[in-house]
VOBA-1610 file (N, C-alpha, C; in pm, whole numbers, padded with zeros to 5 digits, always signed):
BEGIN
Met+00657-02033-00374Met+00679-01940-00266Met+00545-01866-00242Arg+00519-01807-00126Arg+00405-01724-00108Arg+00457-01588-00103Ile+00415-01503-00203Ile+00465-01371-00218Ile+00353-01265-00211Val+00379-01163-00118Val+00306-01048-00107Val+00349-00926-00175Val+00278-00879-00263Val+00329-00751-00346Val+00232-00634-00310Ala+00300-00519-00274Ala+00224-00388-00264Ala+00259-00307-00391Leu+00153-00264-00455Leu+00177-00176-00568Leu+00157-00041-00513Gly+00259+00058-00516Gly+00247+00198-00505Gly+00141+00268-00570Gly+00080+00362-00496Gly-00023+00454-00568Gly+00038+00512-00692Asn+00169+00556-00696Asn+00232+00629-00805Asn+00261+00549-00912Ala+00270+00404-00888Ala+00286+00317-00996Ala+00154+00290-01067Leu+00049+00318-00990Leu-00082+00286-01060Leu-00157+00432-01136Gln-00112+00546-01062Gln-00136+00671-01118Gln-00023+00736-01126Arg+00025+00776-01237Arg+00151+00837-01261Arg+00134+00987-01233Arg+00261+01031-01174Arg+00257+01192-01121Arg+00228+01277-01235Gly+00125+01358-01212Gly+00091+01451-01328Gly-00024+01417-01425Glu-00048+01273-01420Glu-00156+01249-01517Glu-00293+01268-01478Pro-00378+01307-01568Pro-00525+01328-01530Pro-00574+01186-01471Met-00684+01219-01378Met-00757+01102-01322Met-00870+01029-01398Thr-00823+00984-01518Thr-00917+00926-01602Thr-00935+00774-01588Val-01046+00714-01620Val-01051+00564-01613Val-00956+00525-01722Asp-00961+00550-01840Asp-00868+00516-01935Asp-00714+00498-01886Gly-00667+00599-01834Gly-00546+00619-01782Gly-00519+00524-01658Gln-00595+00511-01572Gln-00581+00409-01451Gln-00589+00273-01522Arg-00668+00232-01607Arg-00660+00101-01663Arg-00544+00081-01738Ser-00486+00169-01808Ser-00365+00163-01880Ser-00240+00140-01797Asn-00240+00206-01674Asn-00128+00174-01586Asn-00146+00049-01510Val-00269+00002-01479Val-00292-00124-01418Val-00243-00244-01515Ala-00284-00223-01628Ala-00251-00315-01738Ala-00089-00319-01740Val-00011-00220-01737Val+00142-00225-01718Val+00180-00294-01597Ala+00123-00270-01494Ala+00152-00335-01360Ala+00139-00486-01359Cys+00004-00536-01429Cys-00015-00665-01440Cys+00083-00750-01530Lys+00138-00680-01627Lys+00230-00744-01708Lys+00344-00801-01620Ser+00389-00698-01512Ser+00490-00738-01452Ser+00454-00846-01339Leu+00338-00856-01304Leu+00294-00951-01188Leu+00254-01084-01251Ala+00225-01094-01364Ala+00164-01216-01434Ala+00277-01326-01415Pro+00409-01303-01451Pro+00503-01425-01438Pro+00520-01453-01286Val+00490-01371-01187Val+00498-01398-01061Val+00382-01489-01012Ala+00271-01447-01067Ala+00157-01530-01031Ala+00154-01667-01086Glu+00210-01694-01218Glu+00221-01823-01275Glu+00319-01913-01174Glu+00419-01864-01115Glu+00516-01956-01056Glu+00473-01955-00912His+00414-01870-00849His+00417-01855-00689His+00260-01819-00656Glu+00240-01851-00532Glu+00114-01788-00466Glu+00139-01641-00460Leu+00043-01575-00496Leu+00049-01404-00493Leu-00083-01346-00433Val-00034-01252-00353Val-00119-01158-00296Val-00078-01020-00326Val-00183-00926-00376Val-00154-00809-00424Val-00225-00714-00341Ser-00160-00602-00287Ser-00223-00480-00230Ser-00193-00366-00314His-00263-00240-00306His-00226-00140-00369His-00247-00012-00303Gly-00212+00103-00359Gly-00210+00232-00311Gly-00365+00272-00362Asn-00418+00388-00289Asn-00532+00431-00339Asn-00550+00590-00326Gly-00442+00653-00288Gly-00434+00782-00244Gly-00506+00900-00362Pro-00461+00878-00477Pro-00529+00968-00574Pro-00682+00921-00600Gln-00717+00802-00610Gln-00841+00765-00607Gln-00934+00808-00500Val-00898+00799-00375Val-00973+00845-00260Val-00984+01004-00279Gly-00873+01078-00316Gly-00903+01217-00331Gly-00994+01262-00434Leu-01003+01175-00529Leu-01105+01220-00633Leu-01242+01174-00596Leu-01270+01058-00525Leu-01400+01029-00467Leu-01440+01136-00360Ala-01337+01180-00280Ala-01385+01283-00199Ala-01428+01420-00244Leu-01350+01460-00358Leu-01383+01564-00433Leu-01528+01551-00482Gln-01563+01441-00546Gln-01697+01417-00597Gln-01803+01413-00491Ala-01776+01357-00365Ala-01874+01373-00265Ala-01873+01511-00210Ala-01780+01589-00214Ala-01780+01723-00167Ala-01887+01805-00264Ala-01923+01764-00373Ala-02017+01840-00451Ala-02154+01839-00398Tyr-02177+01745-00313Tyr-02302+01739-00247Tyr-02327+01809-00121Asp-02421+01801-00053Asp-02469+01878+00078Asp-02380+01795+00182Glu-02354+01849+00309Glu-02286+01805+00402Glu-02339+01671+00448Ala-02476+01659+00446Ala-02536+01528+00502Ala-02503+01415+00404Ser-02463+01441+00271Ser-02443+01347+00183Ser-02289+01298+00174Ala-02208+01368+00247Ala-02064+01337+00233Ala-02024+01210+00281Tyr-01947+01135+00216Tyr-01917+01009+00250Tyr-01792+01010+00337Pro-01774+00914+00461Pro-01650+00932+00541Pro-01548+00847+00480Phe-01434+00867+00519Phe-01311+00802+00463Phe-01307+00645+00465Asp-01372+00572+00547Asp-01394+00454+00568Asp-01479+00390+00428Ile-01587+00465+00417Ile-01648+00425+00283Ile-01578+00450+00172Leu-01526+00558+00165Leu-01446+00588+00043Leu-01337+00496+00009Gly-01266+00450+00116Gly-01164+00342+00104Gly-01215+00220+00058Ala-01342+00181+00108Ala-01403+00057+00050Ala-01436+00072-00105Gln-01485+00192-00129Gln-01510+00207-00275Gln-01392+00198-00360Thr-01279+00231-00323Thr-01163+00222-00409Thr-01105+00075-00415Glu-01114+00021-00283Glu-01081-00141-00282Glu-01143-00211-00409Gly-01264-00177-00424Gly-01375-00253-00524Gly-01318-00201-00669Met-01297-00069-00676Met-01270-00016-00808Met-01132-00061-00870Ile-01028-00039-00774Ile-00897-00096-00827Ile-00871-00237-00837Gly-00934-00313-00735Gly-00945-00462-00741Gly-00997-00502-00880Tyr-01111-00441-00917Tyr-01196-00488-01033Tyr-01076-00472-01149Leu-01024-00363-01166Leu-00910-00334-01264Leu-00788-00442-01270Ile-00760-00461-01152Ile-00640-00554-01133Ile-00696-00706-01167Glu-00809-00743-01129Glu-00849-00865-01165Glu-00887-00882-01318Gln-00937-00794-01379Gln-00960-00800-01512Gln-00828-00793-01594Glu-00741-00716-01568Glu-00617-00693-01651Glu-00516-00830-01620Leu-00504-00862-01511Leu-00431-00979-01471Leu-00501-01112-01514Gly-00612-01114-01518Gly-00710-01235-01561Gly-00680-01253-01713Asn-00663-01137-01788Asn-00637-01148-01932Asn-00504-01212-01971Leu-00417-01207-01862Leu-00275-01243-01906Leu-00254-01393-01844Leu-00334-01443-01744Leu-00302-01567-01686Leu-00387-01670-01766Pro-00350-01802-01736Pro-00442-01906-01793Pro-00587-01893-01738Ala-00681-01932-01826Ala-00813-01911-01798Ala-00874-01979-01667Glu-00794-02086-01634Glu-00827-02167-01512Glu-00782-02110-01369Lys-00696-02009-01386Lys-00633-01935-01265Lys-00738-01855-01205Pro-00780-01884-01071Pro-00883-01820-01013Pro-00818-01677-00958Leu-00895-01570-00952Leu-00886-01443-00900Leu-00978-01394-00802Ala-00935-01327-00715Ala-01042-01281-00614Ala-01000-01137-00539Thr-01095-01045-00543Thr-01053-00916-00474Thr-01157-00935-00335Ile-01066-00907-00241Ile-01142-00910-00100Ile-01153-00775-00027Leu-01271-00730+00000Leu-01287-00610+00062Leu-01234-00625+00203Thr-01135-00555+00232Thr-01051-00582+00370Thr-01043-00472+00470Met-01084-00509+00589Met-01078-00408+00694Met-00962-00441+00774Thr-00886-00323+00827Thr-00783-00328+00895Thr-00802-00272+01042Gln-00792-00351+01134Gln-00827-00296+01274Gln-00698-00208+01330Val-00736-00099+01394Val-00644-00025+01464Val-00694-00004+01593Asp-00616+00059+01675Asp-00638+00103+01817Asp-00716+00239+01837Ala-00811+00224+01894Ala-00894+00344+01925Ala-00826+00448+01994Glu-00725+00412+02079Glu-00647+00502+02152Glu-00519+00536+02089Asp-00477+00509+01948Asp-00363+00537+01889Asp-00334+00672+01904Pro-00232+00731+01932Pro-00189+00878+01942Pro-00225+00945+01807Ala-00213+00863+01685Ala-00243+00929+01556Ala-00386+00994+01550Phe-00486+00951+01630Phe-00621+01012+01627Phe-00610+01155+01656Ala-00504+01188+01759Ala-00506+01334+01829Ala-00406+01402+01737Asn-00328+01353+01648Asn-00230+01417+01574Asn-00245+01388+01404Pro-00334+01431+01355Pro-00369+01387+01202Pro-00238+01439+01120Thr-00186+01360+01049Thr-00074+01385+00964Thr-00079+01354+00826Lys-00181+01266+00775Lys-00193+01213+00654Lys-00263+01302+00555Phe-00194+01349+00454Phe-00259+01445+00361Phe-00356+01378+00260Val-00464+01429+00252Val-00577+01384+00169Val-00638+01471+00078Gly-00686+01442-00034Gly-00770+01521-00126Gly-00683+01648-00181Pro-00739+01745-00248Pro-00680+01840-00321Pro-00611+01950-00241Val-00537+02042-00298Val-00469+02157-00229Val-00557+02277-00224Tyr-00550+02350-00143Tyr-00614+02501-00119Tyr-00521+02589-00106Asp-00553+02717-00112Asp-00511+02820-00054Asp-00541+02841+00076Glu-00454+02899+00168Glu-00489+02899+00327Glu-00632+02948+00349Pro-00680+03068+00318Pro-00829+03100+00352Pro-00919+03005+00318Thr-00917+02942+00190Thr-01008+02830+00164Thr-01003+02731+00234Ala-00872+02672+00282Ala-00848+02559+00370Ala-00917+02583+00505His-00896+02695+00576His-00965+02732+00694His-01112+02746+00685Arg-01155+02790+00561Arg-01298+02813+00567Arg-01368+02663+00559Leu-01314+02586+00470Leu-01351+02434+00462Leu-01342+02359+00598Ala-01236+02396+00675Ala-01218+02316+00787Ala-01317+02369+00904Asn-01370+02478+00890Asn-01474+02546+00988Asn-01606+02490+00948Glu-01628+02480+00815Glu-01762+02439+00779Glu-01775+02284+00787Arg-01673+02209+00750Arg-01692+02063+00765Arg-01634+01994+00875Gly-01570+02066+00978Gly-01502+01993+01071Gly-01369+01916+01049Trp-01295+01971+00931Trp-01165+01914+00889Trp-01068+01972+00989Arg-00946+01891+00972Arg-00825+01949+01042Arg-00731+01970+00903Val-00681+02092+00888Val-00593+02126+00763Val-00458+02167+00816Ala-00361+02149+00704Ala-00227+02173+00761Ala-00147+02218+00623Pro-00031+02297+00636Pro+00037+02355+00519Pro+00115+02215+00454Asp+00110+02205+00333Asp+00174+02110+00242Asp+00247+02194+00144Gly+00384+02227+00186Gly+00455+02321+00083Gly+00374+02449+00075Pro+00365+02508-00030Pro+00321+02628-00051Pro+00148+02643-00028Tyr+00089+02501-00021Tyr-00053+02504-00018Tyr-00097+02446+00107Trp-00241+02437+00123Trp-00293+02382+00255Trp-00381+02251+00205Arg-00376+02142+00288Arg-00457+02037+00253Arg-00521+01981+00377Arg-00621+01910+00356Arg-00694+01819+00471Arg-00595+01708+00510Val-00591+01703+00650Val-00506+01599+00709Val-00596+01516+00793Val-00585+01380+00780Val-00668+01276+00883Val-00558+01198+00942Pro-00602+01129+01057Pro-00517+01036+01129Pro-00464+00919+01034Ser-00347+00863+01077Ser-00291+00758+01013Ser-00244+00657+01123Pro-00344+00572+01178Pro-00302+00484+01290Pro-00224+00372+01250Met-00152+00315+01338Met-00072+00180+01303Met-00166+00065+01279Pro-00152-00012+01192Pro-00239-00118+01171Pro-00193-00221+01273Gln-00304-00308+01324Gln-00284-00414+01413Gln-00312-00542+01351Arg-00395-00562+01277Arg-00438-00695+01218Arg-00542-00678+01089Ile-00522-00757+01003Ile-00618-00757+00881Ile-00728-00861+00934Val-00854-00805+00920Val-00956-00878+00967Val-00999-01010+00887Glu-00970-00996+00745Glu-01002-01106+00660Glu-00890-01201+00632Thr-00774-01212+00725Thr-00665-01273+00696Thr-00706-01427+00662Arg-00783-01483+00745Arg-00830-01627+00726Arg-00892-01656+00588Val-00962-01553+00554Val-01027-01565+00409Val-00920-01579+00299Val-00833-01479+00320Val-00727-01475+00208Val-00638-01592+00208Arg-00625-01642+00321Arg-00538-01782+00351Arg-00616-01901+00267Leu-00743-01893+00290Leu-00815-02010+00234Leu-00815-01998+00090Leu-00820-01874+00021Leu-00828-01850-00123Leu-00687-01884-00173Leu-00585-01847-00102Leu-00447-01897-00156Leu-00417-02019-00168Thr-00477-02116-00064Thr-00463-02257-00053Thr-00551-02333-00167Ser-00640-02259-00217Ser-00716-02306-00343Ser-00672-02269-00477Gly-00555-02189-00463Gly-00479-02160-00598Gly-00515-02015-00667Ala-00587-01936-00560Ala-00620-01795-00622Ala-00514-01692-00607Val-00528-01595-00691Val-00446-01485-00678Val-00545-01395-00599Val-00492-01337-00499Val-00587-01253-00409Val-00555-01106-00409Val-00630-01013-00440Val-00608-00868-00426Val-00677-00830-00299Cys-00618-00748-00206Cys-00679-00708-00085Cys-00611-00607-00020Ala-00649-00562+00094Ala-00565-00460+00170Ala-00552-00319+00082Gly-00630-00295-00007Gly-00618-00175-00089Gly-00621-00060-00014Gly-00522+00036-00032Gly-00501+00169+00053Gly-00489+00123+00183Gly-00431+00023+00232Gly-00419-00021+00369Gly-00519-00077+00431Gly-00640-00102+00358Gly-00746-00152+00407Gly-00847-00039+00462Val-00966-00085+00497Val-01061+00005+00561Val-01047+00005+00711Pro-01014+00114+00757Pro-00960+00137+00901Pro-01084+00110+00990Val-01079+00024+01101Val-01186-00015+01176Val-01139-00020+01333Ile-01213+00010+01416Ile-01186-00018+01560Ile-01287-00106+01617Arg-01252-00156+01736Arg-01360-00241+01814Arg-01417-00112+01908Asn-01545-00100+01896Asn-01603+00024+01991Asn-01635-00066+02128Glu-01697+00033+02215Glu-01726-00010+02352Glu-01809-00134+02363Ser-01886-00166+02251Ser-01961-00267+02240Ser-01898-00401+02195Gly-01766-00383+02152Gly-01696-00493+02101Gly-01723-00513+01941Gln-01793-00425+01880Gln-01833-00426+01749Gln-01741-00356+01657Leu-01722-00415+01547Leu-01611-00326+01455Leu-01706-00208+01407Gln-01618-00088+01391Gln-01677+00044+01346Gln-01586+00107+01255Gly-01606+00160+01161Gly-01528+00225+01075Gly-01485+00378+01127Val-01369+00419+01111Val-01327+00545+01152Val-01275+00624+01046Glu-01265+00767+01070Glu-01205+00858+00981Glu-01072+00873+00978Ala-00987+00775+00891Ala-00858+00778+00895Ala-00811+00703+00772Val-00666+00707+00760Val-00598+00623+00641Val-00495+00551+00692Val-00502+00426+00693Val-00390+00328+00729Val-00278+00333+00615Asp-00143+00344+00661Asp-00049+00332+00568Asp-00051+00207+00494Lys-00057+00199+00351Lys-00080+00079+00281Lys+00060-00016+00298Asp+00167+00039+00321Asp+00284-00068+00314Asp+00293-00123+00448Leu+00263-00050+00552Leu+00281-00116+00682Leu+00153-00217+00707Ala+00034-00181+00651Ala-00062-00275+00652Ala-00039-00402+00578Thr+00036-00395+00452Thr+00074-00507+00390Thr+00167-00591+00461Ala+00276-00516+00532Ala+00352-00604+00601Ala+00299-00682+00715Val+00200-00611+00772Val+00125-00706+00884Val+00045-00821+00817Leu-00020-00798+00689Leu-00080-00902+00622Leu+00021-01022+00577Ala+00134-00969+00551Ala+00247-01072+00485Ala+00297-01147+00605Glu+00312-01087+00725Glu+00358-01161+00845Glu+00236-01255+00886Ser+00122-01209+00888Ser+00012-01330+00937Ser-00016-01431+00828Leu+00031-01412+00721Leu+00008-01519+00600Leu+00142-01594+00595Glu+00227-01572+00683Glu+00363-01653+00684Glu+00435-01652+00538Ala+00424-01532+00480Ala+00486-01515+00342Ala+00633-01548+00332Asp+00661-01576+00219Asp+00812-01603+00210Asp+00884-01475+00157Ala+00805-01374+00102Ala+00880-01246+00049Ala+00776-01157+00041Leu+00802-01024+00082Leu+00728-00897+00076Leu+00798-00817-00033Leu+00719-00778-00127Leu+00775-00673-00242Leu+00696-00552-00223Leu+00762-00430-00212Leu+00701-00316-00222Leu+00751-00240-00357Leu+00645-00238-00459Leu+00694-00203-00598Leu+00617-00072-00609Thr+00705+00019-00661Thr+00673+00161-00683Thr+00729+00219-00808Asp+00759+00354-00821Asp+00799+00420-00926Asp+00955+00454-00934Val+01024+00402-00839Val+01169+00411-00825Val+01238+00286-00828Pro+01361+00278-00888Pro+01433+00156-00890Pro+01487+00076-00757Ala+01508+00183-00650Ala+01568+00126-00537Ala+01575+00244-00428Val+01600+00209-00316Val+01613+00302-00197Val+01747+00366-00214Leu+01743+00487-00186Leu+01864+00589-00219Leu+01919+00620-00078Arg+02031+00579-00073Arg+02136+00648+00054Arg+02171+00799+00022Gly+02147+00876+00123Gly+02170+01021+00089Gly+02073+01086+00004Tyr+01954+01046+00028Tyr+01849+01094-00071Tyr+01848+01253-00081Gly+01827+01313-00188Gly+01813+01462-00196Gly+01960+01534-00202Thr+02064+01440-00183Thr+02204+01503-00190Thr+02276+01466-00315Pro+02380+01533-00351Pro+02449+01500-00468Pro+02524+01369-00453Gln+02537+01319-00322Gln+02594+01184-00305Gln+02496+01083-00308Ala+02370+01101-00339Ala+02281+00993-00335Ala+02314+00856-00416Glu+02300+00749-00379Glu+02337+00642-00455Glu+02240+00512-00390Pro+02215+00420-00496Pro+02113+00320-00447Pro+02183+00218-00343Ile+02093+00178-00257Ile+02113+00055-00179Ile+02072-00064-00236Ser+02145-00150-00271Ser+02115-00287-00323Ser+02093-00399-00218Arg+02161-00394-00126Arg+02151-00502-00025Arg+02161-00443+00120Ala+02083-00486+00210Ala+02088-00427+00354Ala+02038-00518+00449Thr+02080-00508+00581Thr+02001-00566+00674Thr+01903-00478+00732Pro+01801-00512+00817Pro+01709-00414+00877Pro+01784-00305+00965Ala+01885-00357+01032Ala+01959-00253+01129Ala+02036-00153+01046Ala+02082-00198+00941Ala+02165-00096+00866Ala+02069+00009+00796Leu+01963-00041+00742Leu+01863+00051+00671Leu+01785+00129+00765Arg+01777+00099+00899Arg+01730+00193+00992Arg+01799+00291+01037Gln+01936+00291+01010Gln+02025+00390+01060Gln+02030+00506+00944Glu+01964+00479+00818Glu+01957+00575+00721Glu+01852+00675+00749Arg+01839+00784+00678Arg+01717+00883+00707Arg+01650+00900+00565Phe+01507+00882+00572Phe+01430+00874+00456Phe+01315+00968+00479Pro+01260+01025+00360Pro+01136+01107+00384Pro+01014+01039+00442Ala+00977+01110+00565Ala+00849+01040+00638Ala+00729+01038+00548Asp+00707+01104+00435Asp+00587+01103+00363Asp+00590+01024+00248Ser+00700+00939+00210Ser+00715+00867+00102Ser+00801+00730+00131Met+00938+00738+00143Met+01013+00614+00155Met+01028+00577+00296Gly+01003+00662+00376Gly+01008+00620+00528Gly+00933+00520+00573Pro+00788+00504+00545Pro+00691+00402+00575Pro+00728+00270+00506Lys+00783+00289+00378Lys+00810+00153+00316Lys+00940+00098+00367Val+01044+00159+00409Val+01150+00108+00493Val+01118+00051+00605Asp+01026+00121+00691Asp+00974+00072+00808Asp+00896-00053+00796Ala+00828-00075+00680Ala+00768-00190+00646Ala+00838-00315+00620Val+00944-00300+00530Val+01020-00404+00488Val+01114-00440+00608Cys+01152-00351+00690Cys+01233-00395+00800Cys+01163-00461+00904Arg+01042-00413+00932Arg+00967-00496+01035Arg+00938-00641+00983Phe+00909-00650+00852Phe+00885-00793+00798Phe+00997-00878+00826Val+01105-00829+00785Val+01229-00925+00810Val+01261-00938+00937Glu+01246-00830+01031Glu+01283-00864+01169Glu+01186-00966+01232Val+01059-00963+01206Val+00976-01048+01252Val+00963-01183+01208Thr+01002-01207+01061Thr+00984-01334+01011Thr+01118-01399+00970Gly+01228-01316+00956Gly+01341-01360+00898Gly+01355-01398+00767Asp+01255-01345+00693Asp+01241-01371+00547Asp+01288-01249+00458Leu+01253-01245+00345Leu+01311-01136+00247Leu+01206-01035+00222Ala+01240-00915+00207Ala+01164-00812+00162Ala+01261-00718+00072Ala+01178-00640-00013Ala+01243-00568-00107Ala+01158-00451-00153Ile+01237-00341-00198Ile+01166-00221-00251Ile+01222-00195-00382Gly+01137-00185-00484Gly+01185-00161-00611Gly+01103-00113-00714Ala+01131-00106-00845Ala+01049-00064-00970Ala+00945-00174-00980Leu+00830-00129-01021Leu+00718-00232-01068Leu+00766-00320-01193Ala+00839-00255-01296Ala+00884-00333-01390Ala+00975-00447-01363Asp+01053-00409-01230Asp+01164-00530-01222Asp+01111-00620-01130Ala+00982-00667-01116Ala+00949-00751-00996Ala+01018-00883-01016Thr+01029-00940-01124Thr+01092-01083-01141Thr+01230-01065-01109Leu+01315-00940-01163Leu+01454-00918-01138Leu+01477-00910-00978Ile+01372-00849-00901Ile+01392-00845-00760Ile+01405-00976-00696Leu+01304-01056-00735Leu+01302-01192-00676Leu+01416-01276-00707Ala+01496-01241-00811Ala+01627-01319-00868Ala+01738-01240-00805Gly+01719-01137-00731Gly+01814-01071-00644Gly+01907-00986-00748Lys+01851-00923-00857Lys+01918-00859-00967Lys+01867-00713-00959Ala+01799-00674-00888Ala+01728-00521-00895Ala+01677-00498-00743Gly+01652-00369-00734Gly+01578-00312-00620Gly+01685-00300-00495Thr+01616-00278-00387Thr+01682-00283-00253Thr+01628-00413-00187Val+01720-00527-00172Val+01676-00631-00113Val+01724-00630+00048Val+01626-00659+00143Val+01659-00673+00289Val+01645-00797+00332Thr+01753-00862+00393Thr+01744-00986+00450Thr+01801-00981+00605Pro+01783-01080+00679Pro+01863-01068+00816Pro+02014-01052+00813Gly+02069-01104+00711Gly+02211-01099+00690Gly+02264-00996+00598Gly+02150-00938+00509Gly+02206-00852+00406Gly+02263-00913+00284Asp+02275-01048+00258Asp+02353-01117+00164Asp+02270-01199+00062Tyr+02148-01161+00038Tyr+02065-01232-00049Tyr+02134-01229-00185Gly+02134-01363-00240Gly+02203-01378-00378Gly+02109-01438-00493Gly+01987-01457-00463Gly+01895-01497-00560Gly+01769-01572-00513Ser+01682-01608-00596Ser+01550-01677-00552Ser+01598-01819-00488His+01709-01865-00546His+01737-02011-00482His+01767-02001-00322Asp+01771-01900-00272Asp+01783-01878-00121Asp+01665-01875-00044Leu+01561-01856-00118Leu+01439-01876-00056Leu+01369-02008-00021Lys+01284-02014+00063Lys+01219-02121+00097Lys+01155-02198-00019Pro+01136-02331-00030Pro+01084-02399-00154Pro+00925-02368-00133Pro+00868-02391-00251Pro+00702-02374-00251Pro+00645-02456-00157Arg+00541-02400-00114Arg+00463-02472-00003Arg+00375-02579-00061
//
């Protein structure tokens, strides 16, 4: 089968952990132990979150003068290489030596007229008190917004339209490679008035971008792996319970936090609605169990998935 997996940022950078290279490598190694059995049996594409890493690089860039500050498309490209390198190395150490791996620096095209550019909502970088946030906004041309008791920078999060390097990813898959791409949703780009690709100051949602990629690759399954075992019905209430099977229509009737589970649910529902194939959300450690229909929240057109035997045969 052709399987596309998105690794959540919280699966690679545990909540509350310091942002050290050793810590990130350790978390990536754990992730790769779950991915290796999938890579041995199937065609595999891996995307990943990059929120904590982009925030760290933005902090480092802020230590320099304003002329030296790097825009978010450049920071996104840096994290794609950094995290891709770690995944390639750790996964390569677990797979047969002859199994090729490749990290692709990926651009995600968005619409220059997307309403998100006029209404930035994606939190990035560190937290500030209100006076500091407004001072930085004035000095650097940022937009800031309250995030709980703190204030943070917000940037646009436009909808992904297409992954520019899809043809390259497809070629690599047909040659037998495991491909790491679309990290952090990919580097956001638009077509400018001259028809040329141009980076923009934005962050594309990683799960929605991965769903677009999976659709264009005609994947048999889309797995969004994170730090929770399943989607919860009644999240935040005493009656909360895991959802093990669902149709897109049923899942869309539930309510989920817009800044966490909401985009994941949108992504899996979109993939199933467009392709008629399987998508799932679950814990990173349960990757093979999710494919077997024994863990996670599995979404299919009929909501009745019973195991990997129901999926299409390998290509």
